[in-house]
Residue, then its C-alpha position, 0 to 999 in steps of 0.5 A: m856426871t853420869a849415870a854409872c849403872a843401869v837395872v831393867l824393870p821387867l814389864s811386870v813390875l812397872p807400876g799401871s803395865a799388867a795387862t789384866p783389868t783393875a777395878p778403882l781403888a776404894p779412898p783411904a780412911g778420912a774426910i773426903s769432902s762432895g765434888v773430890e774423887f779419889l783416883a789413884n795412889l803410888p805408895e812407891l813414891k813415898s817421901a813425895i816432896s815435889i812435882d812438875f810435869i812435861g806434858s802427859t810425864m810427871f816428875a816426882s822428887t823424893v827423899t830417894g830420887i827422881y821419878a818419871y811417870d806416864v800420866s796420859d791416863p792420870a787414874v793409872p799413874a805408869l813408871v817409865g823412869a828413874l834416877p835414884q840418889y838421896i836427895w834434900e830436899n828439892e822442895d819444889v823441882e822445876v823443869d824447863e818444858k822448851r829444853k826438856l830439862l829438870f832443875l834439881s836443888r840440893d840443900p847444903r844439908g842435902f848430900t847424905s842420908p840421913a842429912t847432915a850440916a857438915f857440908p858448906y854448899g849446896a848445889v843445883q844439878v840440871i838434868d837431861v830428862s828428854n828421854p824419861t827412861a834414860m835421864v842423864q845428868l849435864s852438870m853440878t854446880l855448887l852453890p852457897s844456897g840449894h834449898t829450893t831452885s827456880c827458873v826465872d826468864s823462861c829457865n835462861y836463868t835458875w834462882t836458888a833460896g835458903p836453906a836458913t843456916g849453915q856453914t859458909q854464912p856471914a855472922d850479920w845475915g838471918g838466912r840465905p839470900v838467892f844465887a842465881l845461875d846463867m842457864r843458857n849452856p845448862a851443861q855449863p852454868v855460870q853464876c852471876p856475881h852477886p847474891i839476889d833479895e838481901h837486905r829482905n827483913d828490914g834491911k837485913t839479909d835474911y832466908t829466901h826460901d823460894v821463888q815463883v814467877d807470875r803471868d808477866g815473868v815477875a819473880w816473886v821472892s818468898g822468905s823471912g820478912g815477907v815477899r818482893g817481886y822482880w822483873v827479870s826482863g826487859k826495860h823497866r822503873n826501879a821501884q827503889t830507885g825511881k829509874v828505869q834500867k834493863a833487867t836480866g836474871c842477874e842484875p833484876v829490877p825491884y817492882a813490888g812487895g814488901g814485908t809482913d809480920l806473918g812467917q818472921l824467922s824471929r818467931g818460928g816460921v817463913m813466908h813459905n811461898s806465894w803466887h800473883p794470880s791472873w784474875a788480880k792485877n794487886v793481890l798476892l797469895a801467900t803461904e806463911e809456914v810456923t809447924e810448932g806450937g798451938c793451933q793460933q801460931l801455925g802457918k796461915f794461908a793468906t791474901y794481901s793487896l800490893d796497892r802500896s807497894y808499888g812505889g818501893g818501900g818494901f826494899r826500903s822498909t827498915k826496923e824503925k820505918p817498916f812497910r807492911l804488906k796490908v792482909l786482906d785475910t787468913w785462913t787455916p784448917e782449924k775446926q773448918p769442915g773435914s778437919s781433925g785439927c790444926g796443921s800448918a800452910h804449905y804449898f799451893t797452887d791456883r787452878g787459874d781462877g781463884i780455885t786453890a789446891n793448898a797443902f796442910y801437912g795433916q790436915g791434907t789438901r784443901f780447896l779454897d775459893v780466893r776470888n773475894p780476897k777478903d774472904i777466903k772460904q773452903v769448897a772442898y777437901y781431901r784428908p786422909d787420916d794418915a795425911n802427910t801433904w806437902a803440896a797439890y798441883w792443879r792439871p789440866g781436865g781438874y786432876v789434882f796430883v798430891a805429894d804427900f811425904d807419908r802416902g806417896v803421891d795422891v791423884l784426884k779428880v776435882t769438881i768444883g764449878k766456875n760458881g764455886k760448888a762443889v758438884t758430884a763427880p760421875a761414878m769411875p768405871a772399873r779400867s784396864l791397866r795399859n800394856l807397856p813395852s818392856r825398856g832399860f832404864g837409867w839409874m845413877c848406881q844403887v837402887p834404893a833399898s825401898i824400891a828395890a824391896a817393893n820390886p825383887r826382880l830387878v835385875a842390875r847391870g854394871 
């Protein structure tokens, strides 16, 4: 399936393409700490859900499509291409930097706008983004799952997780396990023969939400009941059986992790995503998402010890004999500096040294020092009054790109030293927006009304 329609965006409607100088944007109303400088906002990316990067190109996944921006100057992002289509939810878009591919996950609720549960399958779309000005779809594969799609084994395979419920689901499942695709030929993906990470919640197959791969290539699956890690390549000892076996993206080998009492779907939540950092072998960082209830019920950011989990207890856990990871600390923005209330935790990223950028919906982006995992500390914050923050991404040079469902994408410069102290950033000079050549763009048929309204001079071509 490829784009059947195209539009030409004149030079004058390309964000960041005017030739006249512009002064820095004023920061939004709200609470912004020292060490955080507001650089730019892309309001045309409202309904931004997730972001990924190939070099200096940012790919933003929104409800209305995939949009590519040149961010070589982070303060002046420039649109270079778009592939509009209704998407729900593609909550953690991922790219293959080597092969220049983007993986788009369609929830079973995500084929129409508004979203509906009428369609029984999810899907994974593979997009060739080697030329961001003309992105081309290579394949679409239907799956029982479709909430998030993640690369494992250097994108030779993808693992697709969630949602919690829907059609085509066995009655004894609490949610969808992971369904994997062999992506060695991305134009013709091959589905792996059986689901992955079944029986994750004290023996019950339950909601898997997202997958993050650590520095060693271990794939960590977060979902209802906890977080479990798997080897996906090489030969390794199976933590569950004790036997050494070959791991692949279709036949992973259990490694570590286990259950938690946070993030239980039965309590309205899920262990949303996790990270096994390079600076702490036995520590796991994880987000619990709970969006309903009072401040005490809303989802927490947590640190866990993996020390007791390498023996496979997390893979043998039952209701009668549950295995739980040890909680080291938890954190929420309630009553913290810069807060106007409380909010659930959502996605986060690690700068690489234990300073994390955490999304907390209406409480914005919180920069946390987790180098002592038993004592999480806030070191800076960015909370616009109109925040609906879903994710925040560290980039080289101390830049942070914030995906905000209501505001679009915000770009920040964050100066927090190695000692965890916020540093006042130097004032930014006035900038000249760069000239970019006029070019055509590949579109997937219909330009969304919101984009067309903001750019009335779009010229449609059949």
